[in-house]
C-alpha positions as CSV (number, residue, x, y, z in Angstrom):
1,M,-0.2,-0.3,0.0
2,G,0.9,3.3,-0.4
3,M,2.7,5.1,2.8
4,I,1.9,8.8,4.0
5,R,5.6,10.6,4.8
6,F,5.5,12.7,8.1
7,P,9.5,14.2,8.1
8,G,11.5,13.1,10.9
9,M,8.4,10.6,12.3
10,T,8.6,7.0,13.0
11,P,6.0,5.0,11.7
12,N,4.7,3.9,14.8
13,R,4.2,8.1,15.6
14,R,2.6,8.9,11.9
15,A,0.2,6.0,12.9
16,T,-0.3,7.9,16.2
17,V,-0.8,10.8,14.5
18,A,-3.4,9.8,11.7
19,L,-5.4,7.8,14.4
20,I,-6.0,11.2,16.3
21,A,-6.8,12.8,13.0
22,L,-9.3,10.3,12.6
23,T,-10.8,9.9,15.6
24,L,-11.4,13.5,15.5
25,I,-12.9,13.4,11.8
26,W,-15.0,10.6,12.2
27,G,-15.9,11.3,15.8
28,Y,-17.4,15.0,14.4
29,S,-18.8,13.8,11.1
30,W,-22.1,12.2,13.2
31,V,-22.7,15.7,13.4
32,T,-22.3,16.8,10.0
33,A,-24.5,13.9,8.9
34,K,-26.8,13.8,11.4
35,M,-27.4,17.5,9.8
36,A,-27.2,17.1,6.3
37,L,-30.1,14.4,6.9
38,Q,-32.8,17.4,7.4
39,Y,-32.8,17.4,3.6
40,V,-31.3,14.8,2.1
41,A,-32.7,10.4,2.5
42,P,-30.4,8.4,4.1
43,L,-29.9,6.3,0.8
44,A,-29.7,9.5,-1.7
45,F,-27.0,10.8,0.9
46,S,-25.0,7.7,1.2
47,V,-24.8,7.8,-2.7
48,Q,-23.2,11.3,-3.1
49,R,-20.9,11.1,-0.5
50,S,-20.0,7.7,-2.4
51,S,-19.9,8.7,-5.1
52,I,-17.9,12.3,-4.5
53,G,-15.7,10.0,-2.5
54,A,-14.5,7.7,-5.3
55,A,-14.3,10.8,-8.1
56,A,-11.8,12.7,-5.6
57,F,-9.4,9.3,-5.1
58,F,-9.7,8.7,-9.1
59,A,-8.7,12.2,-9.8
60,A,-5.7,12.1,-7.1
61,L,-4.8,8.8,-9.1
62,L,-4.7,10.5,-12.2
63,I,-2.9,13.8,-10.8
64,T,0.2,11.6,-8.9
65,R,0.2,9.0,-12.0
66,R,-0.5,5.9,-10.4
67,S,-2.2,2.8,-12.0
68,L,-6.0,3.2,-13.1
69,R,-5.8,-0.5,-13.2
70,L,-8.3,-2.6,-10.8
71,Q,-6.5,-5.0,-9.2
72,L,-8.0,-7.6,-7.1
73,P,-11.4,-7.5,-8.6
74,W,-12.9,-9.7,-6.9
75,H,-11.4,-8.5,-3.7
76,M,-12.6,-5.1,-4.1
77,A,-15.8,-5.9,-4.8
78,L,-16.5,-7.2,-1.5
79,I,-15.0,-4.7,0.0
80,G,-17.0,-1.8,-2.1
81,L,-20.0,-3.4,-1.1
82,L,-19.1,-4.5,2.3
83,Q,-17.5,-1.0,3.6
84,T,-19.4,1.9,1.0
85,G,-22.1,0.1,0.1
86,V,-23.7,-1.9,3.5
87,F,-21.9,-0.1,5.5
88,L,-22.4,3.9,4.4
89,G,-26.0,2.7,3.6
90,L,-26.9,1.2,7.6
91,Q,-24.5,4.0,8.8
92,S,-27.0,6.8,7.4
93,W,-30.5,4.7,7.9
94,V,-29.1,4.1,11.9
95,L,-28.8,8.6,12.1
96,V,-32.3,8.7,10.7
97,E,-33.6,6.2,13.6
98,G,-31.3,7.9,16.6
99,G,-29.0,10.7,17.7
100,A,-25.9,11.3,16.5
101,G,-24.2,10.2,19.3
102,K,-25.9,8.0,20.6
103,T,-28.1,5.1,18.8
104,S,-24.9,5.5,15.9
105,V,-22.6,4.9,18.3
106,L,-23.7,1.2,17.8
107,I,-21.2,0.8,15.1
108,F,-18.2,0.7,17.3
109,T,-19.5,-2.7,18.5
110,A,-17.1,-3.4,14.9
111,P,-13.9,-3.6,17.4
112,I,-15.4,-6.9,19.5
113,W,-16.2,-8.4,15.8
114,T,-13.0,-7.8,14.4
115,L,-11.2,-8.9,17.8
116,L,-13.3,-12.3,17.2
117,L,-12.3,-12.8,13.8
118,A,-8.9,-11.6,13.2
119,W,-7.8,-14.5,15.6
120,P,-8.8,-17.3,13.5
121,L,-8.6,-15.8,10.1
122,L,-5.4,-13.4,10.7
123,G,-3.9,-15.1,13.4
124,E,-3.4,-12.0,15.6
125,R,-4.0,-12.3,19.1
126,I,-4.1,-10.9,22.1
127,R,-1.3,-11.0,24.7
128,G,-0.4,-10.5,28.3
129,S,-1.4,-7.0,29.9
130,Q,-2.9,-6.4,26.2
131,W,-6.1,-8.1,28.1
132,L,-6.4,-5.4,30.5
133,A,-6.5,-2.4,28.2
134,A,-9.4,-4.7,25.7
135,A,-11.1,-5.7,28.5
136,T,-11.3,-1.5,29.8
137,T,-12.4,-0.5,26.5
138,L,-14.6,-2.9,25.3
139,T,-16.7,-2.8,29.4
140,G,-17.0,1.2,28.5
141,L,-18.4,0.5,24.9
142,A,-21.2,-1.8,26.2
143,L,-21.6,1.6,28.8
144,I,-22.5,3.7,26.4
145,I,-24.4,1.0,24.0
146,A,-26.7,-0.3,26.6
147,P,-27.6,-3.5,24.8
148,W,-30.3,-3.9,28.5
149,N,-32.4,-0.7,27.6
150,I,-34.2,-2.9,24.7
151,E,-36.8,0.3,24.8
152,A,-34.5,2.8,22.9
153,S,-34.7,2.3,19.6
154,P,-34.7,-1.6,19.0
155,L,-34.2,-0.8,15.2
156,G,-31.5,1.7,14.9
157,K,-29.7,-0.7,17.7
158,F,-30.3,-3.8,15.0
159,L,-29.4,-1.3,12.4
160,G,-26.0,-0.4,13.9
161,V,-24.9,-4.0,14.8
162,A,-25.5,-5.1,11.3
163,A,-23.2,-1.8,10.2
164,A,-20.5,-2.7,12.8
165,L,-20.3,-6.8,11.5
166,S,-20.1,-5.2,7.7
167,W,-17.3,-2.9,8.4
168,S,-15.1,-5.5,10.8
169,V,-16.0,-8.3,7.8
170,S,-14.5,-5.6,5.4
171,T,-11.4,-4.9,7.8
172,I,-10.5,-8.6,7.8
173,I,-10.4,-8.7,4.1
174,V,-8.4,-5.0,3.9
175,K,-6.0,-6.4,5.8
176,R,-5.2,-9.9,3.4
177,V,-5.5,-7.6,0.4
178,G,-2.9,-5.5,1.8
179,Q,-0.4,-8.1,2.2
180,R,-0.6,-8.5,-1.4
181,G,0.7,-4.9,-2.1
182,V,-2.0,-2.8,-3.4
183,D,-1.9,0.6,-3.9
184,M,-4.2,2.0,-1.1
185,I,-5.1,5.2,-2.7
186,N,-6.3,2.8,-5.8
187,L,-7.9,0.5,-3.6
188,N,-10.0,3.5,-1.9
189,A,-11.1,4.6,-5.6
190,W,-12.2,1.6,-7.0
191,Q,-14.0,0.2,-3.6
192,M,-15.6,3.1,-3.0
193,A,-17.0,3.3,-6.7
194,I,-18.4,-0.3,-6.3
195,G,-19.8,0.5,-3.2
196,A,-21.6,3.7,-5.1
197,V,-23.0,1.5,-8.2
198,F,-23.8,-1.1,-5.6
199,L,-26.4,2.2,-3.4
200,I,-27.5,3.8,-6.7
201,V,-28.7,0.3,-7.7
202,V,-30.6,-0.2,-4.1
203,T,-31.9,3.4,-4.8
204,T,-33.9,2.2,-8.2
205,V,-35.7,-0.3,-5.7
206,V,-36.2,1.8,-3.2
207,P,-38.6,5.1,-3.3
208,E,-36.7,8.6,-1.8
209,P,-37.9,11.8,-1.8
210,A,-36.3,14.2,-4.2
211,T,-32.9,16.0,-2.7
212,Q,-33.5,19.6,-0.6
213,W,-30.3,21.5,-2.0
214,H,-29.8,24.0,0.2
215,G,-26.3,25.9,0.2
216,E,-26.0,24.5,4.2
217,Y,-26.4,20.8,2.6
218,I,-23.9,21.2,-0.1
219,G,-21.0,22.4,2.5
220,L,-22.2,19.5,4.8
221,L,-22.3,17.3,2.2
222,A,-18.8,18.7,0.8
223,F,-17.2,18.2,3.8
224,T,-18.7,14.3,5.0
225,A,-17.8,13.1,1.0
226,L,-14.5,14.4,0.6
227,I,-13.0,14.9,4.6
228,S,-15.2,11.8,6.4
229,T,-15.8,9.5,3.6
230,G,-12.4,10.2,1.6
231,I,-9.6,11.8,4.1
232,G,-11.4,9.7,6.5
233,W,-11.4,6.1,5.2
234,F,-7.7,6.6,3.6
235,L,-6.7,7.2,6.7
236,W,-8.6,4.3,8.2
237,L,-6.6,2.0,5.4
238,Y,-3.3,3.5,6.4
239,I,-3.5,2.3,9.9
240,L,-4.7,-1.0,9.3
241,E,-1.5,-1.4,7.1
242,R,0.5,-0.4,10.6
243,L,-1.4,-1.8,13.0
244,P,-3.2,-5.0,13.5
245,A,-6.7,-5.1,12.8
246,W,-8.0,-5.8,16.5
247,E,-5.7,-2.8,17.8
248,A,-6.7,-0.8,14.5
249,G,-10.3,-1.4,15.8
250,L,-9.7,-0.7,19.6
251,S,-7.5,2.2,18.6
252,V,-10.9,4.3,17.1
253,L,-13.0,3.6,20.3
254,G,-12.4,7.5,21.0
255,I,-14.6,8.2,18.3
256,P,-17.9,7.9,19.4
257,V,-16.7,9.6,22.4
258,V,-15.6,12.2,20.3
259,A,-19.4,11.9,18.7
260,I,-21.4,12.2,22.1
261,I,-19.4,15.5,22.8
262,S,-19.7,17.0,19.6
263,S,-23.2,16.0,20.0
264,R,-24.0,16.6,22.8
265,L,-22.5,20.8,22.4
266,Q,-24.0,21.5,19.1
267,L,-27.2,19.4,18.2
268,G,-27.8,19.4,22.4
269,E,-28.0,15.6,23.0
270,A,-27.9,14.5,26.1
271,A,-25.3,12.2,28.2
272,T,-26.5,10.2,30.4
273,T,-24.1,9.3,33.8
274,T,-23.6,6.2,32.4
275,E,-22.3,7.2,28.8
276,V,-19.9,9.7,30.7
277,A,-18.4,6.6,33.0
278,G,-18.1,4.5,29.5
279,M,-16.3,7.1,27.7
280,L,-13.9,7.7,30.8
281,L,-13.3,3.3,30.8
282,I,-12.7,3.9,26.8
283,G,-10.4,6.8,27.4
284,T,-8.4,4.7,30.3
285,G,-8.5,1.2,28.0
286,L,-7.0,3.2,25.3
287,A,-4.2,5.0,27.4
288,L,-3.3,1.5,28.9
289,L,-3.1,0.3,25.1
290,S,-0.5,2.6,24.2
291,L,1.2,2.5,27.2
292,F,1.5,-1.2,26.9
293,N,2.8,-1.1,23.0
294,W,5.3,1.9,24.1
295,H,6.8,-0.2,27.0
296,Q,6.9,-3.7,24.5
297,Q,8.7,-1.3,22.1
298,R,11.1,-0.3,24.6
299,R,11.8,-3.8,25.6
300,T,12.3,-5.1,22.3
301,Q,14.8,-2.2,21.4
302,A,17.1,-2.7,24.4
């Protein structure tokens, strides 16, 4: 895959910078997407953001004179179907069903499924003290999701978990494809284009109201398509290239924390005491994960 260059930075620090940027971008994008869906139907929004994102990536291929050739077509088709088609479609639907910072956080059950799949399919195992970081982080996620509260938008919870499963399976496939040296920009361009075509086909059989092309919506769409969908997925694939799939999944659990805080500040969505406790546990788990990895690197270099 292609590399992101940060002069003077080690690969681990580059991955950390990418994680921080992705957490902020994807965390706030829940708010912008929720606002955008006042003007557009879920499937139409998914088509628009993925089509613009794909066009931006193909433009990047042309500008950088990289190959436009479709590599590993069956793998790309499956990634495009799951990562862009199913995931983005369900993500928009979840946002219609519930608040940006609450119901949609269910999508971040993805690290649980990735954790379960990465062991048998990729041979990635959690070892020693890493279990403490994983358990702390996932406990925090459970407090935010509150699966015992079955009255809170059951359809939204189902859709969120379905989106999470789609993302997790695509993560495993991307890790396998990355081992074959596929260019990251090429992968993003083709999988997003394939996913957009799938979504367009779905819109032909699922009737939706017309998009209201207001100035605010155009700005929200531009942010979502170019920053969240385009740069966001680019950073995610870069992180997957540098970290084990299970660790990358846990590392992005800061995203729902940013989403909850942002939605409270901008949309007035209140956070419960349980959700605050969950956010603190996620932060603690991520800090432990970073500390244990830093300690392991020190021991390896010694």
